[in-house]
Backbone as JSON Lines, residues from 0, in Angstrom:
{"i":0,"aa":"M","n":[-4.18,-22.66,-8.03],"ca":[-2.85,-22.43,-7.5],"c":[-2.45,-20.99,-7.77]}
{"i":1,"aa":"N","n":[-1.95,-20.31,-6.75],"ca":[-1.58,-18.91,-6.9],"c":[-0.18,-18.78,-7.47]}
{"i":2,"aa":"N","n":[-0.02,-17.78,-8.32],"ca":[1.22,-17.64,-9.06],"c":[2.11,-16.5,-8.58]}
{"i":3,"aa":"F","n":[1.53,-15.51,-7.9],"ca":[2.31,-14.38,-7.41],"c":[1.53,-13.67,-6.31]}
{"i":4,"aa":"T","n":[2.16,-12.69,-5.69],"ca":[1.49,-11.92,-4.65],"c":[1.48,-10.44,-5.02]}
{"i":5,"aa":"V","n":[0.51,-9.73,-4.43],"ca":[0.3,-8.32,-4.73],"c":[0.27,-7.53,-3.42]}
{"i":6,"aa":"D","n":[1.02,-6.43,-3.39],"ca":[0.96,-5.46,-2.28],"c":[0.39,-4.16,-2.84]}
{"i":7,"aa":"I","n":[-0.5,-3.52,-2.07],"ca":[-1.06,-2.23,-2.47],"c":[-0.8,-1.26,-1.32]}
{"i":8,"aa":"L","n":[-0.02,-0.22,-1.62],"ca":[0.39,0.74,-0.61],"c":[0.05,2.15,-1.04]}
{"i":9,"aa":"T","n":[-0.3,2.99,-0.06],"ca":[-0.49,4.42,-0.29],"c":[0.42,5.16,0.68]}
{"i":10,"aa":"P","n":[0.58,6.46,0.51],"ca":[1.41,7.21,1.46],"c":[0.9,7.12,2.9]}
{"i":11,"aa":"S","n":[-0.39,6.88,3.08],"ca":[-0.96,6.88,4.43],"c":[-1.27,5.51,5.0]}
{"i":12,"aa":"A","n":[-1.24,4.44,4.17],"ca":[-1.64,3.14,4.69],"c":[-1.19,1.99,3.8]}
{"i":13,"aa":"I","n":[-1.13,0.81,4.41],"ca":[-0.98,-0.43,3.66],"c":[-2.4,-0.92,3.41]}
{"i":14,"aa":"I","n":[-2.82,-0.89,2.16],"ca":[-4.19,-1.26,1.82],"c":[-4.33,-2.78,1.8]}
{"i":15,"aa":"A","n":[-3.34,-3.47,1.24],"ca":[-3.35,-4.93,1.2],"c":[-1.91,-5.43,1.07]}
{"i":16,"aa":"K","n":[-1.62,-6.56,1.69],"ca":[-0.27,-7.11,1.67],"c":[-0.33,-8.59,1.34]}
{"i":17,"aa":"D","n":[0.53,-9.0,0.43],"ca":[0.67,-10.42,0.05],"c":[-0.64,-11.08,-0.38]}
{"i":18,"aa":"I","n":[-1.41,-10.38,-1.22],"ca":[-2.63,-10.97,-1.77],"c":[-2.22,-12.04,-2.78]}
{"i":19,"aa":"P","n":[-2.66,-13.27,-2.6],"ca":[-2.35,-14.31,-3.59],"c":[-3.16,-14.07,-4.87]}
{"i":20,"aa":"A","n":[-2.52,-14.26,-6.01],"ca":[-3.2,-13.98,-7.28],"c":[-2.74,-14.91,-8.39]}
{"i":21,"aa":"E","n":[-3.66,-15.16,-9.3],"ca":[-3.34,-15.86,-10.55],"c":[-3.29,-14.88,-11.71]}
{"i":22,"aa":"A","n":[-4.0,-13.76,-11.58],"ca":[-4.02,-12.73,-12.63],"c":[-4.35,-11.4,-11.99]}
{"i":23,"aa":"L","n":[-3.92,-10.35,-12.68],"ca":[-4.12,-8.99,-12.17],"c":[-4.39,-8.07,-13.35]}
{"i":24,"aa":"L","n":[-5.45,-7.25,-13.26],"ca":[-5.74,-6.23,-14.26],"c":[-5.44,-4.88,-13.62]}
{"i":25,"aa":"V","n":[-4.55,-4.11,-14.26],"ca":[-4.07,-2.85,-13.69],"c":[-4.35,-1.7,-14.65]}
{"i":26,"aa":"P","n":[-4.96,-0.59,-14.15],"ca":[-5.19,0.57,-15.0],"c":[-3.9,1.41,-15.12]}
{"i":27,"aa":"T","n":[-3.36,1.52,-16.32],"ca":[-2.15,2.31,-16.52],"c":[-2.45,3.5,-17.43]}
{"i":28,"aa":"E","n":[-1.5,4.4,-17.53],"ca":[-1.69,5.57,-18.39],"c":[-1.84,5.18,-19.86]}
{"i":29,"aa":"R","n":[-1.34,4.02,-20.24],"ca":[-1.43,3.58,-21.64],"c":[-2.53,2.55,-21.86]}
{"i":30,"aa":"G","n":[-3.36,2.36,-20.86],"ca":[-4.44,1.39,-20.96],"c":[-4.27,0.3,-19.92]}
{"i":31,"aa":"Q","n":[-5.24,-0.57,-19.85],"ca":[-5.23,-1.64,-18.86],"c":[-4.27,-2.74,-19.28]}
{"i":32,"aa":"I","n":[-3.49,-3.25,-18.32],"ca":[-2.62,-4.38,-18.62],"c":[-3.02,-5.58,-17.76]}
{"i":33,"aa":"N","n":[-2.81,-6.75,-18.32],"ca":[-3.09,-8.01,-17.64],"c":[-1.75,-8.61,-17.24]}
{"i":34,"aa":"I","n":[-1.59,-8.89,-15.96],"ca":[-0.35,-9.46,-15.46],"c":[-0.61,-10.9,-15.05]}
{"i":35,"aa":"L","n":[0.19,-11.79,-15.58],"ca":[0.11,-13.21,-15.27],"c":[1.46,-13.68,-14.72]}
{"i":36,"aa":"K","n":[1.53,-14.93,-14.31],"ca":[2.76,-15.52,-13.77],"c":[3.92,-15.31,-14.76]}
{"i":37,"aa":"D","n":[5.08,-15.01,-14.21],"ca":[6.32,-14.82,-14.99],"c":[6.23,-13.66,-15.98]}
{"i":38,"aa":"H","n":[5.43,-12.66,-15.64],"ca":[5.34,-11.46,-16.48],"c":[6.7,-10.79,-16.52]}
{"i":39,"aa":"T","n":[7.01,-10.15,-17.62],"ca":[8.27,-9.43,-17.73],"c":[8.35,-8.36,-16.64]}
{"i":40,"aa":"H","n":[9.54,-8.05,-16.2],"ca":[9.73,-7.02,-15.17],"c":[9.41,-5.67,-15.77]}
{"i":41,"aa":"I","n":[8.55,-4.92,-15.08],"ca":[8.18,-3.59,-15.56],"c":[7.95,-2.65,-14.39]}
{"i":42,"aa":"I","n":[8.04,-1.39,-14.67],"ca":[7.55,-0.33,-13.79],"c":[6.72,0.56,-14.7]}
{"i":43,"aa":"T","n":[5.46,0.78,-14.33],"ca":[4.57,1.56,-15.17],"c":[3.75,2.54,-14.34]}
{"i":44,"aa":"K","n":[3.37,3.66,-14.96],"ca":[2.55,4.65,-14.28],"c":[1.1,4.19,-14.28]}
{"i":45,"aa":"L","n":[0.45,4.38,-13.14],"ca":[-0.96,4.04,-13.0],"c":[-1.84,5.23,-13.33]}
{"i":46,"aa":"S","n":[-3.03,4.93,-13.82],"ca":[-4.04,5.97,-13.97],"c":[-5.15,5.65,-12.98]}
{"i":47,"aa":"T","n":[-6.12,6.52,-12.89],"ca":[-7.27,6.27,-12.01],"c":[-8.14,5.21,-12.65]}
{"i":48,"aa":"G","n":[-8.48,4.19,-11.88],"ca":[-9.31,3.11,-12.4],"c":[-9.48,1.99,-11.41]}
{"i":49,"aa":"M","n":[-10.14,0.93,-11.86],"ca":[-10.36,-0.23,-11.01],"c":[-9.25,-1.25,-11.27]}
{"i":50,"aa":"M","n":[-8.68,-1.76,-10.19],"ca":[-7.7,-2.82,-10.29],"c":[-8.36,-4.11,-9.8]}
{"i":51,"aa":"S","n":[-8.22,-5.17,-10.59],"ca":[-8.83,-6.45,-10.26],"c":[-7.75,-7.48,-9.96]}
{"i":52,"aa":"V","n":[-7.86,-8.13,-8.81],"ca":[-6.93,-9.19,-8.41],"c":[-7.73,-10.49,-8.42]}
{"i":53,"aa":"F","n":[-7.36,-11.39,-9.32],"ca":[-8.07,-12.66,-9.46],"c":[-7.3,-13.74,-8.71]}
{"i":54,"aa":"G","n":[-7.94,-14.28,-7.66],"ca":[-7.28,-15.24,-6.79],"c":[-7.31,-16.66,-7.29]}
{"i":55,"aa":"G","n":[-8.09,-16.95,-8.3],"ca":[-8.18,-18.32,-8.8],"c":[-9.11,-19.16,-7.94]}
{"i":56,"aa":"A","n":[-8.95,-20.47,-8.02],"ca":[-9.83,-21.39,-7.31],"c":[-9.63,-21.34,-5.8]}
{"i":57,"aa":"D","n":[-8.42,-21.0,-5.35],"ca":[-8.1,-21.07,-3.93],"c":[-8.44,-19.81,-3.14]}
{"i":58,"aa":"D","n":[-8.48,-18.67,-3.81],"ca":[-8.66,-17.4,-3.11],"c":[-9.7,-16.54,-3.84]}
{"i":59,"aa":"P","n":[-10.39,-15.66,-3.09],"ca":[-11.43,-14.83,-3.72],"c":[-10.82,-13.75,-4.61]}
{"i":60,"aa":"D","n":[-11.61,-13.31,-5.57],"ca":[-11.24,-12.15,-6.38],"c":[-11.45,-10.91,-5.51]}
{"i":61,"aa":"R","n":[-10.56,-9.92,-5.7],"ca":[-10.65,-8.67,-4.94],"c":[-10.51,-7.51,-5.89]}
{"i":62,"aa":"F","n":[-11.22,-6.41,-5.58],"ca":[-11.26,-5.26,-6.46],"c":[-10.94,-3.99,-5.67]}
{"i":63,"aa":"F","n":[-10.2,-3.08,-6.31],"ca":[-9.73,-1.87,-5.66],"c":[-9.89,-0.68,-6.58]}
{"i":64,"aa":"S","n":[-10.17,0.47,-5.99],"ca":[-10.08,1.72,-6.75],"c":[-8.66,2.23,-6.55]}
{"i":65,"aa":"I","n":[-8.05,2.66,-7.65],"ca":[-6.67,3.13,-7.63],"c":[-6.65,4.53,-8.26]}
{"i":66,"aa":"T","n":[-5.94,5.45,-7.61],"ca":[-5.78,6.79,-8.16],"c":[-4.31,7.08,-8.35]}
{"i":67,"aa":"T","n":[-3.86,7.08,-9.55],"ca":[-2.49,7.36,-9.96],"c":[-1.44,6.7,-9.07]}
{"i":68,"aa":"G","n":[-0.23,6.66,-9.56],"ca":[0.87,6.04,-8.84],"c":[1.73,5.24,-9.78]}
{"i":69,"aa":"I","n":[2.36,4.18,-9.25],"ca":[3.17,3.3,-10.08],"c":[2.92,1.84,-9.69]}
{"i":70,"aa":"C","n":[3.22,0.96,-10.63],"ca":[3.12,-0.48,-10.42],"c":[4.46,-1.09,-10.81]}
{"i":71,"aa":"K","n":[5.02,-1.91,-9.91],"ca":[6.29,-2.57,-10.18],"c":[6.06,-4.07,-10.19]}
{"i":72,"aa":"V","n":[6.51,-4.73,-11.26],"ca":[6.44,-6.18,-11.39],"c":[7.87,-6.7,-11.39]}
{"i":73,"aa":"L","n":[8.18,-7.55,-10.42],"ca":[9.54,-8.09,-10.3],"c":[9.46,-9.47,-9.66]}
{"i":74,"aa":"D","n":[9.89,-10.48,-10.39],"ca":[9.96,-11.85,-9.86],"c":[8.67,-12.32,-9.19]}
{"i":75,"aa":"N","n":[7.57,-12.23,-9.88],"ca":[6.27,-12.68,-9.39],"c":[5.85,-11.99,-8.09]}
{"i":76,"aa":"K","n":[6.34,-10.79,-7.88],"ca":[5.92,-9.94,-6.77],"c":[5.47,-8.62,-7.38]}
{"i":77,"aa":"I","n":[4.23,-8.24,-7.15],"ca":[3.68,-7.01,-7.7],"c":[3.53,-6.01,-6.56]}
{"i":78,"aa":"M","n":[4.05,-4.82,-6.77],"ca":[3.89,-3.76,-5.79],"c":[3.19,-2.58,-6.46]}
{"i":79,"aa":"V","n":[2.06,-2.2,-5.9],"ca":[1.29,-1.07,-6.39],"c":[1.44,0.05,-5.37]}
{"i":80,"aa":"L","n":[2.03,1.15,-5.82],"ca":[2.2,2.33,-4.98],"c":[1.26,3.4,-5.54]}
{"i":81,"aa":"A","n":[0.12,3.56,-4.88],"ca":[-0.91,4.47,-5.38],"c":[-1.04,5.69,-4.48]}
{"i":82,"aa":"N","n":[-1.42,6.8,-5.07],"ca":[-1.68,8.0,-4.27],"c":[-2.89,7.78,-3.36]}
{"i":83,"aa":"V","n":[-3.92,7.14,-3.91],"ca":[-5.12,6.8,-3.15],"c":[-5.57,5.43,-3.63]}
{"i":84,"aa":"A","n":[-5.96,4.57,-2.69],"ca":[-6.48,3.25,-3.04],"c":[-7.49,2.83,-1.98]}
{"i":85,"aa":"E","n":[-8.47,2.05,-2.42],"ca":[-9.51,1.6,-1.5],"c":[-10.06,0.28,-2.01]}
{"i":86,"aa":"E","n":[-10.24,-0.66,-1.11],"ca":[-10.83,-1.94,-1.51],"c":[-12.33,-1.75,-1.72]}
{"i":87,"aa":"A","n":[-12.87,-2.51,-2.66],"ca":[-14.27,-2.35,-3.07],"c":[-15.24,-2.38,-1.9]}
{"i":88,"aa":"G","n":[-15.06,-3.29,-0.98],"ca":[-15.98,-3.41,0.15],"c":[-15.95,-2.24,1.11]}
{"i":89,"aa":"E","n":[-14.93,-1.41,1.02],"ca":[-14.78,-0.26,1.91],"c":[-15.4,1.02,1.35]}
{"i":90,"aa":"V","n":[-15.84,0.98,0.1],"ca":[-16.35,2.18,-0.57],"c":[-17.72,2.54,-0.03]}
{"i":91,"aa":"S","n":[-17.89,3.81,0.32],"ca":[-19.18,4.34,0.72],"c":[-19.75,5.12,-0.48]}
{"i":92,"aa":"K","n":[-20.82,4.58,-1.06],"ca":[-21.42,5.23,-2.22],"c":[-21.94,6.62,-1.86]}
{"i":93,"aa":"E","n":[-22.54,6.76,-0.69],"ca":[-23.07,8.06,-0.27],"c":[-21.95,9.09,-0.16]}
{"i":94,"aa":"R","n":[-20.84,8.7,0.43],"ca":[-19.71,9.62,0.57],"c":[-19.15,10.0,-0.8]}
{"i":95,"aa":"A","n":[-19.08,9.02,-1.7],"ca":[-18.59,9.29,-3.05],"c":[-19.52,10.23,-3.8]}
{"i":96,"aa":"E","n":[-20.82,10.05,-3.63],"ca":[-21.79,10.93,-4.3],"c":[-21.67,12.37,-3.77]}
{"i":97,"aa":"K","n":[-21.45,12.52,-2.47],"ca":[-21.26,13.86,-1.9],"c":[-19.97,14.49,-2.43]}
{"i":98,"aa":"A","n":[-18.91,13.7,-2.52],"ca":[-17.63,14.21,-3.03],"c":[-17.77,14.64,-4.49]}
{"i":99,"aa":"L","n":[-18.52,13.85,-5.28],"ca":[-18.74,14.19,-6.68],"c":[-19.53,15.49,-6.79]}
{"i":100,"aa":"A","n":[-20.59,15.62,-6.02],"ca":[-21.39,16.84,-6.06],"c":[-20.56,18.06,-5.66]}
{"i":101,"aa":"N","n":[-19.74,17.91,-4.63],"ca":[-18.9,19.01,-4.18],"c":[-17.89,19.41,-5.27]}
{"i":102,"aa":"S","n":[-17.25,18.43,-5.87],"ca":[-16.25,18.7,-6.91],"c":[-16.89,19.36,-8.12]}
{"i":103,"aa":"E","n":[-18.03,18.84,-8.55],"ca":[-18.71,19.42,-9.71],"c":[-19.18,20.84,-9.42]}
{"i":104,"aa":"S","n":[-19.62,21.09,-8.19],"ca":[-20.02,22.44,-7.79],"c":[-18.84,23.41,-7.86]}
{"i":105,"aa":"K","n":[-17.7,22.98,-7.36],"ca":[-16.49,23.81,-7.41],"c":[-16.08,24.09,-8.85]}
{"i":106,"aa":"L","n":[-16.18,23.07,-9.71],"ca":[-15.78,23.24,-11.11],"c":[-16.74,24.15,-11.87]}
{"i":107,"aa":"K","n":[-18.03,24.11,-11.54],"ca":[-19.01,24.98,-12.21],"c":[-18.76,26.45,-11.9]}
{"i":108,"aa":"S","n":[-18.37,26.7,-10.68],"ca":[-18.08,28.08,-10.29],"c":[-16.56,28.26,-10.2]}
{"i":109,"aa":"S","n":[-15.9,27.92,-11.29],"ca":[-14.44,27.89,-11.3],"c":[-13.79,29.28,-11.4]}
{"i":110,"aa":"D","n":[-14.61,30.33,-11.38],"ca":[-14.04,31.69,-11.39],"c":[-13.18,31.86,-10.14]}
{"i":111,"aa":"G","n":[-11.96,32.3,-10.35],"ca":[-11.05,32.51,-9.23],"c":[-10.23,31.3,-8.85]}
{"i":112,"aa":"L","n":[-10.53,30.14,-9.45],"ca":[-9.72,28.96,-9.17],"c":[-8.49,28.95,-10.07]}
{"i":113,"aa":"S","n":[-7.37,28.56,-9.52],"ca":[-6.15,28.44,-10.31],"c":[-6.23,27.17,-11.16]}
{"i":114,"aa":"D","n":[-5.35,27.04,-12.13],"ca":[-5.29,25.83,-12.94],"c":[-5.04,24.6,-12.07]}
{"i":115,"aa":"T","n":[-4.22,24.76,-11.06],"ca":[-3.91,23.66,-10.14],"c":[-5.16,23.24,-9.38]}
{"i":116,"aa":"Q","n":[-5.95,24.2,-8.92],"ca":[-7.17,23.88,-8.2],"c":[-8.2,23.22,-9.11]}
{"i":117,"aa":"I","n":[-8.29,23.7,-10.34],"ca":[-9.22,23.09,-11.3],"c":[-8.83,21.64,-11.54]}
{"i":118,"aa":"E","n":[-7.55,21.37,-11.74],"ca":[-7.08,19.99,-11.93],"c":[-7.36,19.14,-10.69]}
{"i":119,"aa":"K","n":[-7.18,19.71,-9.54],"ca":[-7.44,19.0,-8.27],"c":[-8.91,18.56,-8.21]}
{"i":120,"aa":"Y","n":[-9.84,19.47,-8.52],"ca":[-11.26,19.13,-8.46],"c":[-11.67,18.17,-9.57]}
{"i":121,"aa":"R","n":[-11.02,18.25,-10.73],"ca":[-11.29,17.27,-11.8],"c":[-10.89,15.87,-11.34]}
{"i":122,"aa":"R","n":[-9.72,15.77,-10.7],"ca":[-9.26,14.46,-10.21],"c":[-10.18,13.94,-9.11]}
{"i":123,"aa":"K","n":[-10.63,14.83,-8.24],"ca":[-11.55,14.42,-7.18],"c":[-12.86,13.9,-7.78]}
{"i":124,"aa":"A","n":[-13.36,14.58,-8.81],"ca":[-14.59,14.15,-9.47],"c":[-14.37,12.79,-10.14]}
{"i":125,"aa":"E","n":[-13.24,12.63,-10.81],"ca":[-12.92,11.36,-11.47],"c":[-12.86,10.23,-10.45]}
{"i":126,"aa":"R","n":[-12.21,10.48,-9.32],"ca":[-12.09,9.46,-8.27],"c":[-13.46,9.13,-7.69]}
{"i":127,"aa":"A","n":[-14.31,10.15,-7.48],"ca":[-15.65,9.92,-6.94],"c":[-16.49,9.08,-7.89]}
{"i":128,"aa":"K","n":[-16.4,9.37,-9.2],"ca":[-17.15,8.58,-10.19],"c":[-16.7,7.12,-10.17]}
{"i":129,"aa":"L","n":[-15.4,6.91,-10.07],"ca":[-14.86,5.54,-10.0],"c":[-15.39,4.83,-8.75]}
{"i":130,"aa":"R","n":[-15.39,5.51,-7.62],"ca":[-15.85,4.9,-6.39],"c":[-17.34,4.55,-6.47]}
{"i":131,"aa":"I","n":[-18.13,5.4,-7.12],"ca":[-19.56,5.11,-7.3],"c":[-19.72,3.87,-8.18]}
{"i":132,"aa":"Q","n":[-18.97,3.81,-9.28],"ca":[-19.02,2.63,-10.16],"c":[-18.6,1.37,-9.43]}
{"i":133,"aa":"L","n":[-17.56,1.48,-8.62],"ca":[-17.06,0.33,-7.89],"c":[-18.09,-0.16,-6.87]}
{"i":134,"aa":"S","n":[-18.76,0.77,-6.2],"ca":[-19.78,0.36,-5.23],"c":[-20.95,-0.34,-5.92]}
{"i":135,"aa":"E","n":[-21.32,0.12,-7.12],"ca":[-22.39,-0.54,-7.87],"c":[-21.93,-1.9,-8.37]}
{"i":136,"aa":"F","n":[-20.68,-2.0,-8.79],"ca":[-20.1,-3.27,-9.24],"c":[-20.14,-4.28,-8.1]}
{"i":137,"aa":"V","n":[-19.76,-3.86,-6.9],"ca":[-19.76,-4.73,-5.73],"c":[-21.18,-5.18,-5.41]}
{"i":138,"aa":"R","n":[-22.12,-4.24,-5.46],"ca":[-23.51,-4.59,-5.16],"c":[-24.05,-5.62,-6.16]}
{"i":139,"aa":"N","n":[-23.71,-5.45,-7.45],"ca":[-24.19,-6.37,-8.48],"c":[-23.55,-7.75,-8.38]}
{"i":140,"aa":"R","n":[-22.32,-7.81,-7.89],"ca":[-21.61,-9.1,-7.76],"c":[-21.79,-9.72,-6.38]}
{"i":141,"aa":"N","n":[-22.44,-8.98,-5.48],"ca":[-22.63,-9.44,-4.09],"c":[-21.3,-9.78,-3.42]}
{"i":142,"aa":"I","n":[-20.34,-8.86,-3.59],"ca":[-19.01,-9.05,-2.98],"c":[-19.06,-8.61,-1.54]}
């Protein structure tokens, strides 16, 4: 039996709407939190990481890569507002590997890059590593 629903939104798209869930693991700046039915109302900052939505016996488990943002829990309705998000099945490992190589190349030759640009490429590399891990996770679980 599902206990709450989850929406995942980015500035450019609705990634998922009204996903039924019994439990949710969310990557936050203070560590991963587990959200269950009747969780206290919170708004928390997200960090880059994998978010797991456990559907229970009635619905499949779903996994997403999340890159910063916020998560709001209110009355058994979870809203994730992420800067970038992607469902596990949509991840292209080859594209992520190219993005990682490009970011690492830019960081190695960081002469002339501003602090903002360096941070940008670090975040891109972090996101690419997460996407590679997520694609391997999906392959191992046959999702």
